[in-house]
MIKOL-767375 format. One record per residue (C-alpha): x, y, z; residue number from 1; residue in one letter. Coordinates in steps of 0.02 Angstrom, whole numbers, plus 32768, in hexadecimal, padded with zeros to 4 digits. Each point is the difference from the previous one (the first is absolute). Last residue first. Layout:
N
X,Y,Z,NUM,A
...
//
This chain:
178
8E56,299E,21E3,178,G
7F7E,7F80,7FF2,177,K
7F8E,8043,7F82,176,A
80A6,8028,7F87,175,S
801E,7F39,801C,174,N
7F71,7FCA,7FC4,173,G
7FFC,8093,7F58,172,R
80AF,7FC6,7FDD,171,R
7FD5,7F44,7FE3,170,R
7F73,8020,7FC1,169,R
8057,806F,7F7E,168,R
8087,7F77,7FFD,167,P
7F6B,7F7F,7FB7,166,T
7FCD,8067,7F93,165,R
8086,8013,7F70,164,A
7FFA,7F48,8016,163,A
7F49,7FF8,7FBD,162,L
8049,8063,7F6B,161,W
808E,7FA6,7FDE,160,A
7FB8,7F57,7FEE,159,K
7F7C,804A,7F9B,158,V
807C,804D,7F85,157,R
805E,7F4C,8008,156,G
7F57,7FA2,7FCA,155,G
7FDD,807C,7F71,154,H
80CC,7FFF,7FB7,153,D
7FDE,7F5E,7F82,152,K
7F44,8054,7FCE,151,P
7F75,7FA0,8039,150,A
7FAE,7F5D,7FAA,149,K
8082,7F8A,8034,148,A
8000,8041,80A5,147,A
7F3F,7FF0,800B,146,A
800C,7F52,7FC8,145,R
8083,7FD4,8083,144,G
7FA5,804F,8096,143,A
7F68,7F94,7FE0,142,I
8075,7F63,7FFE,141,S
805F,803B,8091,140,A
7F5A,8022,8057,139,L
7FBC,7F6D,7FE2,138,T
7F76,7FAC,7F8D,137,H
7FC0,7F4B,7FF3,136,G
7FAC,8030,809C,135,A
7F9D,805F,7F9C,134,L
7FE2,7F8E,7F6D,133,V
7FCA,7F89,807A,132,E
7F81,806F,8063,131,R
7FBA,8024,7F4A,130,T
7FEB,7F4C,7FD6,129,R
7FC0,7FCD,8095,128,K
7F74,809C,7FE2,127,E
7FD2,7FD7,7F56,126,A
7FEA,7F3E,8049,125,E
7FA3,8046,8081,124,L
7F98,8064,7F7C,123,M
7FD7,7F71,7F9C,122,V
7FCD,7F8E,807A,121,V
7F90,808E,8050,120,H
7F98,801E,7F43,119,I
7FDB,7F39,8005,118,S
7FC1,800A,80B5,117,C
804E,7F8A,807A,116,V
7F8D,7F6B,8013,115,G
7F50,7FD8,7FE6,114,D
7FB9,80A8,8021,113,M
7F79,7FE5,7F64,112,A
8001,7F47,800F,111,W
7FBA,8021,80A4,110,A
7F6C,803A,7FD1,109,P
7FDE,80CA,8039,108,T
7F4F,7FFA,8030,107,R
7FAE,80AE,8027,106,D
7FE1,8017,7F3F,105,G
807A,7FAE,7FA0,104,F
7FD2,8043,7F5E,103,L
8030,80AD,8048,102,A
80C7,7FC9,8004,101,C
8037,8018,80B7,100,Q
806B,7F7B,802F,99,A
8082,802B,7F68,98,R
802A,80B1,8059,97,I
8062,7F9C,8076,96,E
8051,80BB,802E,95,R
80AD,7FAF,7FE7,94,C
8094,807E,8040,93,E
807C,8014,7F69,92,F
80C1,802E,8008,91,L
7FF3,7FCC,80D8,90,A
8070,8075,8063,89,K
80A9,7FF3,8041,88,R
802B,809D,805A,87,G
8027,809E,7F9F,86,D
8090,804C,8025,85,V
8059,7F69,804D,84,A
7F9B,7F78,7F8E,83,E
8035,8068,7F68,82,I
80B6,8000,802F,81,V
8006,7F5A,802B,80,D
7FB6,7FCD,7F56,79,L
8075,806B,7F9F,78,A
8085,7F91,8055,77,T
8086,803A,8088,76,I
8092,7F59,8006,75,D
806F,8046,7F60,74,T
7FF0,80B1,8058,73,A
8067,7FB4,808D,72,P
7FBF,8016,809F,71,R
7FBB,808B,8070,70,A
8013,8074,7F83,69,L
802C,80AF,804F,68,T
7FBA,808B,8043,67,F
8038,80A4,805E,66,G
8091,8045,806A,65,G
8065,8090,7FF4,64,G
7FF3,8033,809B,63,I
7FA4,7F7A,8065,62,G
7FB2,7F5A,7FE3,61,E
8009,7F76,7F5C,60,R
7F55,7FBA,7FE5,59,A
7FF1,7F6E,7FB9,58,V
7FAF,7FCA,7F52,57,V
7F8B,7F7B,7FC0,56,I
7FD3,7FAB,80A1,55,G
7F4D,8001,8007,54,A
7FF3,809F,8088,53,K
808C,804F,7FA2,52,Q
7FB0,7FFB,7F4F,51,L
7F4A,8041,8061,50,K
8059,808B,805E,49,T
8060,8036,7F61,48,F
7F6E,8006,7FA2,47,L
7FBF,8088,8086,46,K
8093,805F,7FE5,45,A
8004,7FF9,7F5B,44,V
7F45,8061,800E,43,F
8041,8075,808C,42,E
80A5,8038,7F8A,41,A
7F79,8032,7F76,40,P
801E,7FE4,7F4D,39,I
808D,8042,7FA0,38,K
8059,7F6C,7FE1,37,Q
80B6,8032,8020,36,L
7F8D,8066,809B,35,E
7FAD,7F6F,8034,34,A
80AA,7F92,8009,33,L
805E,808C,8063,32,D
7F73,7FE4,807D,31,R
7FEF,7F67,8017,30,A
80C5,7FF9,8021,29,S
8090,7F98,7FAA,28,T
8097,7FA4,8044,27,T
8092,7FE7,7F9D,26,Q
8065,7F6B,8011,25,G
8042,801D,7F55,24,G
7FA2,7F62,7F9F,23,E
7F5B,8047,807F,22,E
7FE7,8090,7F90,21,A
7FBF,7F93,7F62,20,D
7F87,7F97,8074,19,A
7FCF,80A1,8051,18,L
7FD1,8045,7F4F,17,Y
7FAE,7F71,7FE0,16,L
7F9D,7FFD,80AE,15,L
7FB6,80B0,7FCC,14,C
7FC2,7FD1,7F63,13,H
7FC2,7F68,8051,12,L
7F9B,8064,8078,11,A
7FC3,8080,7F8E,10,Y
7FBE,7F6C,7F88,9,E
7FA5,7FA2,80A3,8,V
7FB8,80B3,8036,7,G
7FB6,8007,7F58,6,A
7F9B,7F88,8036,5,S
7FF3,7F44,7FAC,4,V
7F45,7FDD,7FD5,3,H
8000,808C,7F83,2,A
7F3B,7FFE,7FA8,1,M
//
């Protein structure tokens, strides 16, 4: 069972493209990012609404507009993105099963409920460490890993693909005006 949604994965991919495109001052539309990844534009638009509300991206209005990162890729962590898309939710919710032992009948002894549940303690530690790891990885560090894995010309090809769409959006906007 996944605790991090597929939306987070798509959001991270979109943000990596934005981080790469931003080096040249380029904005990118949610529609183009959706097309690049072969996913519905409506889905990406919903993700970007959440990312914008969380202060991770900003929208540039007008013809040829689109999204850019709201702050440097070195300042946006994987945890920021997860919490923006999925919200902050606990890894584990203790159900206090320890109080339900059949041997207790209707009277759970105090020792059984004393302190935090031993299982919950482990889960709290796991959640804390997970958050620390996610907070330690930025878009910039993830982008560096992705770039090291991809062929050297891949980043340039993605930039060119996205850049080719910006003039097209401008032309569509101009032809609509007149």
